[in-house]
N, C-alpha and C positions, 0 to 999 in steps of 0.2 A: 580554567574551565569557566564558561559563563554561567550565570545564575539559573538560566532556564535548564540547561543540562544538569546542574547540580540538583535542581528540583526533581527531575525525573529519576536521577540516580538515587536520591534519598528514599524513594519509594520501591526500590528493587525491582522485582518482577512486575508488580503492578505499575511502576513507572515506565518500565519497558513496554508494557501492553498500551499504556496511554500514549506514549510518544510514538509508537508505531501506528496506532489508531489515527493520530493526528496527521502523520505522514501519508497514511493511506487515503485520507480524504483530499479535498481540494485545498487544504491548508499547505503552504510551502514550509515544510519542516523536514529535517533529516533525522531519522531514527538511527542511522548507522553510527553517528557519534555517540549516541546514548549506549548503544550496544557495545561499542568498543570500550567505553569507560566502564560499563558494568563487568564486562569480561576481564579486563586488564586490571583495573583499580580495586574492584571488590572481590574478584575471583569467583563470581557466580557460576553456577553449573551451566555450561554451554548449551546442553540439550533443552533445559528448561527455559533458558533465555531465548533460544531460537523459537521454541513453541510459543512463548509469551509474545514475542515480537510478530510471529506469523498470525497468531490469533487477533491481535490488534490491528494489524495491517489488513487482513481479510475483512474484518468488521468495518474498517474505514472504506474499503472498496465497495462493500455492500451498501453503505450509506450513499455512495456515489451512484450505485445501480438504482436505488429508490429515488434519488433526485432526478435521474433520467426518467423514471416511470411517472413522476408527478409533475414535472415542469416542462415547458415548452423550450425548444432549442434557443429561441431568442433570449428567453429569460436566463437560461444557463449560461449562454455566452456573456450576457451582460453582468449578471451578478457574480458569477464565479470567474470572470475574466479568463475564459477559455476561448481561444480563437474559434470562430465558426469553421475555418478551414480544417482545424484539427478534429473537430466534432464530425465534420463531413467525411474526412479520411478514415476516421474510426468506424463510422457507420457503414462505409463501403466494406471494410474488412469484416465487419460482423455479419453483414448481408451475404458476403461471399463465403465465409468460413464457419459461421455459427458461434456457438458459445465457447469453443475451445480457444478463441482469441483472447479470452479472459487470462490465459496463461501468461500473456504479455503485460498484464496489468501492473507488474513490477517496475516497468520502464518509467524513468522520470518524465514528467510532463505528459507524455502521450498515454501513460497508464490511467490517469484520471479520466481522460477523454474516452478511452476504451470502456472503462467501467460505466460511465454515464451513457455512452452509446449502447451498451448492452441493455441497460434499462429503457432507454428510448425505444429500442426495437423490441423490447419484451423478449429477450432471449431466455432460453430455458434457465430458471433460477438455479436448479440443481447442478447443471452443467457449469454455469458461471461460477457458482460456489466451489465446485471441485476443481476446476482449472485454475482459478484464482489462488486457491490454497496451494496447489502444487507449484505453480510459478513463484509465489512469494515465499514458500517454505525453502525452495531451492535457492533462491536469492539470499535468504538469511543464513543458510548453511555456508554458502560460499563467503559471505561477509564474516561470520564467525571464524571460519577457517583461516581467512586472510589475517584477521585481527590476531588470533592466537599464534599464527606462525610468525608474524612480525614481532610479537611480544616476547618470543624466546630468545 
């Protein structure tokens, strides 16, 4: 296990929340490895672990939403290294389908662009928060289920 994962694991649920927060923002980080280690190596409660991961990841997505609210797309593309084409595609989806697109914010790479596009287009924050929570919670439930199934 690498030192970064060990750091997050040493803080238990708070470490899970922080790891998933980082993964939910534009930082390239995988919270699934931390979740797997916490569930298998430490035997932490799966429900609390899933809720900790979900809370952190949703908070990270909402940071992306605020970045979209406050920054120009050129700045976002340059500073956060998100291709303009991804932002454009995410904005098309948001314009067409509204805040329920936030459900797909759990997707690798595209999820960050979706969250930022929701902010750029000033999508309904409550709808964004709700659908982001549902999508990310379901994702972590699936991850926990797979990890625990493979560990048996």
